[in-house]
MARBA-3410 file (N, C-alpha, C, O; in Angstrom, 1 decimal):
84
-6.1,-13.4,-2.4,-5.8,-12.1,-2.9,-4.4,-12.1,-3.5,-3.4,-12.7,-2.9 ~ -4.2,-11.5,-4.6,-3.0,-11.3,-5.3,-2.5,-9.9,-5.1,-3.3,-9.0,-5.2 ~ -1.2,-9.7,-4.9,-0.6,-8.4,-4.8,0.6,-8.3,-5.8,1.5,-9.1,-5.8 ~ 0.5,-7.3,-6.6,1.6,-7.0,-7.6,2.1,-5.6,-7.3,1.3,-4.6,-7.3 ~ 3.4,-5.5,-7.1,4.0,-4.2,-6.8,4.8,-3.7,-8.0,5.6,-4.5,-8.5
4.6,-2.5,-8.4,5.3,-1.9,-9.6,5.9,-0.6,-9.3,5.4,0.2,-8.5 ~ 7.1,-0.3,-9.8,7.7,1.0,-9.8,6.9,1.9,-10.7,6.6,1.5,-11.8 ~ 6.7,3.2,-10.4,6.1,4.1,-11.3,7.0,5.4,-11.3,8.0,5.4,-10.6 ~ 6.7,6.3,-12.2,7.5,7.5,-12.3,7.5,8.3,-11.0,8.5,9.0,-10.6 ~ 6.4,8.2,-10.2,6.2,9.0,-9.0,6.4,8.2,-7.7,6.3,8.8,-6.7
6.6,6.9,-7.8,6.7,6.1,-6.6,6.4,4.7,-6.9,7.2,4.0,-7.7 ~ 5.4,4.1,-6.2,5.1,2.7,-6.3,3.6,2.5,-6.4,2.8,3.2,-5.8 ~ 3.2,1.5,-7.2,1.8,1.1,-7.3,1.6,-0.3,-6.9,2.4,-1.2,-7.2 ~ 0.6,-0.6,-6.1,0.2,-1.9,-5.7,-1.1,-2.3,-6.3,-2.1,-1.5,-6.1 ~ -1.2,-3.3,-7.1,-2.4,-3.8,-7.7,-2.9,-5.0,-6.9,-2.2,-6.1,-6.9
-4.0,-4.9,-6.2,-4.6,-6.0,-5.5,-5.7,-6.6,-6.4,-6.6,-5.9,-6.8 ~ -5.7,-7.9,-6.5,-6.8,-8.6,-7.3,-7.3,-9.8,-6.6,-6.6,-10.3,-5.7 ~ -8.4,-10.3,-7.0,-9.0,-11.5,-6.4,-9.9,-11.1,-5.2,-10.7,-10.2,-5.3 ~ -9.7,-11.8,-4.1,-10.5,-11.6,-2.9,-10.1,-10.4,-2.1,-9.5,-10.5,-1.1 ~ -10.3,-9.2,-2.7,-9.9,-8.0,-2.0,-11.0,-7.0,-2.0,-11.8,-6.8,-3.0
-11.2,-6.4,-0.8,-12.3,-5.4,-0.6,-11.6,-4.0,-0.6,-10.7,-3.8,0.2 ~ -12.2,-3.1,-1.3,-11.6,-1.7,-1.4,-11.6,-1.1,0.0,-10.6,-0.4,0.3 ~ -12.6,-1.4,0.8,-12.7,-0.8,2.2,-11.5,-1.3,3.0,-10.9,-0.5,3.8 ~ -11.0,-2.5,2.8,-9.8,-3.0,3.6,-8.6,-2.3,3.2,-7.7,-2.0,4.0 ~ -8.4,-1.9,1.9,-7.3,-1.2,1.5,-7.3,0.2,2.0,-6.3,0.8,2.4
-8.5,0.8,2.0,-8.7,2.2,2.6,-8.3,2.1,4.1,-7.7,3.1,4.6 ~ -8.8,1.1,4.8,-8.4,1.0,6.2,-6.9,0.9,6.4,-6.4,1.5,7.3 ~ -6.3,0.1,5.6,-4.8,0.0,5.7,-4.1,1.3,5.5,-3.2,1.7,6.2 ~ -4.6,2.1,4.5,-4.0,3.4,4.2,-4.3,4.4,5.4,-3.4,5.1,5.8 ~ -5.5,4.3,5.9,-5.8,5.2,7.1,-4.9,4.8,8.3,-4.4,5.7,9.0
-4.7,3.5,8.5,-3.9,3.1,9.6,-2.4,3.6,9.4,-1.8,4.0,10.4 ~ -2.0,3.5,8.2,-0.6,4.0,7.9,-0.5,5.5,8.1,0.5,6.0,8.7 ~ -1.5,6.2,7.6,-1.5,7.7,7.7,-1.5,8.2,9.1,-0.9,9.2,9.5 ~ -2.2,7.5,10.0,-2.3,7.9,11.4,-1.3,7.3,12.3,-1.2,7.6,13.5 ~ -0.4,6.4,11.7,0.7,5.9,12.5,0.2,4.7,13.4,1.0,4.3,14.3
-1.0,4.2,13.1,-1.5,3.1,14.0,-1.2,1.7,13.3,-1.8,0.7,13.7 ~ -0.2,1.6,12.4,0.2,0.4,11.9,1.7,0.2,12.1,2.4,1.2,12.3 ~ 2.2,-1.0,12.0,3.6,-1.2,12.3,4.2,-1.9,11.1,5.3,-2.5,11.2 ~ 3.5,-2.0,9.9,4.1,-2.7,8.8,5.2,-2.0,8.1,6.1,-2.6,7.5 ~ 5.2,-0.7,8.2,6.2,0.1,7.5,7.1,0.8,8.5,6.7,1.3,9.5
8.4,0.8,8.2,9.3,1.5,9.0,9.1,3.0,9.0,8.5,3.5,8.0 ~ 9.5,3.7,10.0,9.3,5.2,10.0,10.1,5.8,8.9,9.7,6.8,8.3 ~ 11.3,5.2,8.5,12.1,5.7,7.4,11.3,5.7,6.1,11.4,6.6,5.3 ~ 10.6,4.6,5.9,9.8,4.4,4.7,8.6,5.4,4.7,8.3,6.0,3.7 ~ 7.9,5.5,5.9,6.7,6.4,6.0,7.0,7.8,5.6,6.2,8.4,4.9
8.2,8.3,6.0,8.4,9.7,5.8,8.7,10.0,4.3,8.7,11.1,3.8 ~ 9.1,8.9,3.5,9.3,9.1,2.1,8.0,9.2,1.3,8.1,9.7,0.2 ~ 6.9,8.8,1.8,5.7,8.8,1.1,5.0,10.1,1.3,4.7,10.5,2.4 ~ 4.7,10.8,0.2,4.0,12.1,0.2,2.5,12.0,-0.1,1.8,12.9,0.3 ~ 2.1,10.9,-0.7,0.6,10.7,-1.0,0.3,9.3,-1.2,1.1,8.5,-1.7
-0.9,8.9,-0.7,-1.4,7.5,-0.9,-2.8,7.7,-1.5,-3.7,8.3,-0.9 ~ -3.1,7.0,-2.6,-4.4,7.1,-3.3,-4.9,5.7,-3.6,-4.2,4.9,-4.3 ~ -6.1,5.4,-3.2,-6.8,4.1,-3.5,-7.8,4.4,-4.6,-8.6,5.3,-4.6 ~ -7.8,3.4,-5.6,-8.8,3.5,-6.6,-9.2,2.1,-7.0,-8.6,1.1,-6.5 ~ -10.3,2.0,-7.8,-10.8,0.7,-8.2,-12.0,0.3,-7.5,-12.7,1.1,-6.9
-12.2,-1.0,-7.4,-13.4,-1.6,-6.8,-13.1,-2.9,-6.2,-12.0,-3.5,-6.5 ~ -14.0,-3.5,-5.4,-13.8,-4.8,-4.8,-13.4,-5.8,-5.9,-14.0,-5.8,-7.0 ~ -12.4,-6.5,-5.7,-11.9,-7.5,-6.6,-10.7,-7.0,-7.5,-9.9,-7.8,-8.0 ~ -10.6,-5.7,-7.6,-9.5,-5.0,-8.4,-9.2,-3.6,-7.8,-9.9,-2.7,-8.2 ~ -8.3,-3.6,-6.8,-8.1,-2.3,-6.1,-6.6,-1.9,-6.4,-5.7,-2.7,-6.3
-6.4,-0.6,-6.7,-5.0,-0.1,-6.8,-4.7,0.9,-5.7,-5.5,1.6,-5.3 ~ -3.5,0.8,-5.3,-2.9,1.7,-4.3,-1.7,2.4,-4.9,-0.7,1.7,-5.1 ~ -1.8,3.7,-5.1,-0.6,4.4,-5.6,0.0,5.2,-4.5,-0.6,6.0,-3.8 ~ 1.3,5.0,-4.4,2.1,5.6,-3.3,3.1,6.6,-4.0,3.9,6.2,-4.9 ~ 3.0,7.9,-3.7,3.8,8.9,-4.3,5.0,9.2,-3.3,4.7,9.4,-2.1
6.2,9.2,-3.8,7.3,9.5,-3.0,8.5,8.7,-3.4,8.5,7.9,-4.4 ~ 9.6,8.9,-2.7,10.9,8.3,-3.0,11.0,6.9,-2.3,11.9,6.7,-1.5 ~ 10.1,6.0,-2.6,10.1,4.7,-2.0,10.4,3.7,-3.0,10.2,3.8,-4.2 ~ 11.0,2.6,-2.6,11.3,1.5,-3.5,10.3,0.4,-3.5,9.5,0.2,-2.5 ~ 10.2,-0.4,-4.5,9.3,-1.5,-4.6,9.6,-2.5,-3.5,8.7,-3.1,-2.9
10.9,-2.7,-3.2,11.3,-3.6,-2.1,10.8,-3.2,-0.7,10.4,-4.0,0.0 ~ 10.9,-1.9,-0.5,10.4,-1.4,0.8,8.9,-1.7,1.0,8.4,-2.1,2.1 ~ 8.1,-1.5,-0.1,6.7,-1.7,0.0,6.4,-3.2,0.0,5.4,-3.5,0.7 ~ 7.1,-4.0,-0.7,6.9,-5.4,-0.6,7.1,-5.9,0.8,6.4,-6.8,1.3 ~ 8.1,-5.4,1.5,8.4,-5.8,2.9,7.3,-5.3,3.8,6.9,-6.1,4.7
6.8,-4.1,3.6,5.7,-3.6,4.4,4.4,-4.5,4.2,3.7,-4.8,5.2 ~ 4.1,-4.9,3.0,3.0,-5.7,2.7,3.1,-7.1,3.4,2.1,-7.6,3.9 ~ 4.3,-7.6,3.5,4.5,-8.9,4.1,4.2,-8.8,5.6,3.9,-9.8,6.2 ~ 4.4,-7.6,6.2,4.2,-7.4,7.6,2.8,-6.9,8.0,2.4,-6.9,9.2 ~ 2.0,-6.6,7.0,0.7,-6.0,7.2,-0.3,-7.0,7.9,-0.4,-8.1,7.5
-1.0,-6.5,8.9,-2.0,-7.4,9.6,-3.4,-7.2,9.0,-4.2,-8.0,9.2 ~ -3.5,-6.1,8.2,-4.8,-5.9,7.5,-4.9,-6.7,6.2,-5.9,-7.3,5.9 ~ -3.8,-6.8,5.5,-3.7,-7.5,4.2,-3.0,-8.8,4.5,-1.8,-8.9,4.6 ~ -3.8,-9.9,4.5,-3.2,-11.2,4.8,-3.1,-12.1,3.5,-2.6,-13.2,3.5
END
């Protein structure tokens, strides 16, 4: 799986390509929204106002809206147990 993180006007976009299943990205977002993940610091979590998954298996995008930096999200992805 390849992960590319980009800054956007409204926050950060993560483009997952290769061996990625959309359901796994949805699970990661649900874990984050319910607080059952430890990949993101609480300081980062409160900055995110919306998380939206789009695309299909093999090419999934995750758009994060809020005042978050590309570096914060790259650090969270490195700690994620769902996305290896």
